[in-house]
N, C-alpha and C positions, 0 to 999 in steps of 0.2 A: 559432437564428433566431427561434423562436417567442417566447422570452423577450424578445428585443430588440423584436419587434413589439408585445408586450403592454406593455412599458415605454413605448414611444413613444405608444401609445394612451392609457395612463394619464396621461402627461405632457401631451398635448394636451387631454385632458378636464379636467385640473387648471387649465391655463391658461384654457381656455374658461369654466369655471365661475367662476374667480376674476375674470376680466375682466368677465363679465356681472353678477356679484353684489357685487363689492367695489370701492368708489370709489377707494380708495388704489391698488389694483392696476391699475385702469383708467387712472388718471392716470400712474402710473409706466410703464405699457406705452406710452401715448401719448408721453411724454417720450422713451422709448427709440426709438420709431418715428421721431420727429422728429430725434433725435440721430444716427441712422445716416447720413443724408445730410449734415446740418449739420456733423457731426464731420469729414467729408472736407474741408470748406472751412476749418475752424478748426484742425485738427491740424497742428502744425509738421512732423510726420514720421509715417511708418507706425507706429512704436512708440508715439508719442503717441496715435494713433487707437485702437490696441488698448487702451491704458490707459484712455482716455476712455470707450470703449464697455464695456470690461470692468468698470469701476466701476459702471456703470449696471446691468449684469447682476447684479452682487453686490447692489445695492440691491433689485432685483426678487426675487432669491432670498431675501434676508432678509425682505422683505415677505411673500412666500409662506409662509415659516416662521412669521412672526408671525400671519398670518391663520389658519394651521393650529392654532396654539396657542390663539388666541382662540375658534375654532369648537369645539375640543375642550373648552375650559373652559366654554363656553356649553352644550355637550351634557351635561357632568357636572352642572352646576347653573345655574339662572337666578337664584339668590339673589345678592345683592350682598355676597358674603363678602370680608373684607379680604384674605385669602390669594389669592383669585382675582384681585382688583384688582391686587395686587402682581405676580402672574404676567403679567397683561396689560400692566402698566407696564414690566416687564422687556423684553417683546417690542417695545414702542414705543421704548424706549431703544436696543434693538439696531438698529432701523431708523434712528434718528437717527445712531448710530455708523457705519452704512454710508453715509448721506447725506453726512456731513462729508468723508470723503476723496474722494467723487465730486465734490463741489463744489470742493474744493481742486484736484483734478486738472484740472477744466474751467477754473477761473479761471486757473490757472498756464499752461495751454495757450494760452488767449486772450492772456495777458500776453506769452508767448514769441512768439506770432504777430504781435502788435502791436509787438514790439521793446522792450517795457518791461522784459524780463528778459534 
């Protein structure tokens, strides 16, 4: 039980720090907060809602990992090294790869709801 409590505290601390100090995390958290009720109106079925919200949680998770990599890279060196730049670019590309299916799922759900598919 103590480990679960500690893990929960660490998780909440990570969310709080990220949302306070990282614009991208803050924006994605706002999108998720808005999407929770909006998705109920847009989703054609409960399974669609789970997929729609689930993809946004995946985006948030990848953004958190990207932020962690960037913070670690900055901690290691503040120099503008090509290797560090590539590492940060990989993280950015990972976020893009998470955003694409999220956008596709939401657009498809809207199209299904509107009877276009």
